[in-house]
C-alpha positions in Angstrom: -6.7 1.3 18.6 -7.4 -2.5 18.1 -7.2 -3.2 13.8 -10.9 -4.0 12.6 -11.1 -8.2 11.1 -10.3 -7.7 7.2 -10.4 -10.6 4.8 -8.5 -11.3 1.8 -9.8 -9.2 -1.2 -10.3 -5.6 -2.8 -10.9 -2.6 -1.7 -11.0 1.0 -2.8 -8.5 4.0 -1.5 -9.0 7.2 -1.6 -8.5 10.6 0.7 -10.5 11.1 3.8 -11.6 14.0 1.0 -12.8 11.3 -1.9 -10.0 11.9 -3.8 -9.8 8.4 -5.0 -6.0 6.5 -4.9 -6.3 3.1 -5.9 -9.8 1.8 -7.7 -8.9 -1.6 -6.4 -6.5 -2.3 -4.2 -6.3 -6.2 -3.5 -5.0 -6.9 1.0 -3.0 -9.1 1.4 -3.0 -10.9 4.7 -1.6 -14.1 4.3 2.3 -14.2 4.8 2.9 -15.9 1.2 0.5 -13.8 -0.3 2.8 -10.6 1.4 5.8 -12.3 0.8 5.2 -12.3 -2.6 4.2 -9.1 -3.1 4.9 -7.6 -6.4 8.3 -9.6 -7.1 8.9 -11.4 -10.3 5.9 -9.6 -12.0 7.0 -7.8 -15.1 4.9 -4.8 -14.8 1.9 -3.3 -12.0 -1.2 -5.5 -12.0 -4.7 -3.8 -13.0 -4.1 -3.2 -8.8 -3.0 -1.7 -6.5 -1.6 -3.8 -3.0 -2.6 -2.8 0.5 -0.4 -4.9 2.9 -1.8 -5.3 6.9 0.5 -6.1 9.6 -0.8 -7.0 11.9 0.7 -5.8 14.6 1.7 -2.4 13.5 5.8 -3.3 13.4 8.9 -1.9 11.5 8.9 -2.8 8.1 11.5 -2.6 4.9 9.9 -2.5 1.1 12.4 -4.5 -1.0 12.5 -3.8 -4.3 14.5 -7.9 -5.2 13.1 -8.6 -8.4 10.3 -6.3 -8.7 11.5 -5.2 -12.9 9.5 -1.4 -12.7 8.9 1.4 -10.3 6.2 2.0 -7.8 4.9 4.7 -5.8 4.8 3.2 -2.0 2.8 4.6 1.0 3.1 3.4 4.9 0.2 4.1 7.4 -0.6 4.3 10.9 -3.4 2.3 13.1 -5.2 5.3 12.7 -4.5 4.9 8.2 -2.4 8.2 8.3 0.5 8.4 5.3 3.2 8.1 8.0 5.5 8.3 5.0 5.9 8.1 1.0 8.6 6.9 -1.6 9.5 6.1 -5.0 10.4 3.3 -5.7 13.0 1.4 -8.2 14.2 -1.8 -9.2 16.4 -3.6 -6.7 16.2 -0.6 -3.8 15.9 -1.3 -0.4 13.7 1.1 1.3 14.5 2.1 5.0 12.2 0.5 8.2 9.7 2.6 8.9 6.9 1.5 11.5 3.5 1.2 9.6 0.2 -0.9 10.3 -0.8 -1.3 6.2 1.6 -0.2 3.9 -0.2 0.3 0.1 2.1 -0.5 -3.0 0.2 1.4 -6.4 2.0 2.4 -9.9 4.3 5.0 -10.2 2.9 8.0 -10.4 -0.6 7.5 -7.9 1.2 9.9 -5.1 1.7 12.8 -7.1 -1.5 12.6 -8.9 -3.4 12.2 -5.6 -1.5 14.6 -4.1 -1.0 12.6 -0.6 1.3 14.1 1.2 2.5 12.3 5.0 0.0 13.6 8.0 -3.3 12.9 5.5 -5.9 10.0 6.1 -6.8 7.6 3.6 -10.4 5.4 3.8 -10.6 2.1 2.6 -13.9 0.9 1.4 -14.9 -2.8 -0.1 -18.2 -1.6 -0.9 -17.8 0.7 -3.6 -15.1 -1.6 -5.5 -14.8 -1.1 -9.4 
């Protein structure tokens, strides 16, 4: 299924059941924004980061120059969770095929009860 065109901005992310995952997720579509991600920040910003990968591909997440732990979700083209992981500073995650990668504050995966196979929903109309 083709990816619906998305523009950079903020989205609300929930589970299909409506459980909040990220009240505000900044959508990163540009190469430079995606390359920098959370690098060189001293703490997690007030929003999550959502990477849109077009086309879907094998992607490796690294924590070089990220000085705090985060939770990461890899999603396929249908926004189904294909992998969850908590990453710590200087750690490198294995390659995972994904259309989207969502970087969240540590504990967000457990708090929302997200498991592999769950579908997420992006909503640009209800961002706080």
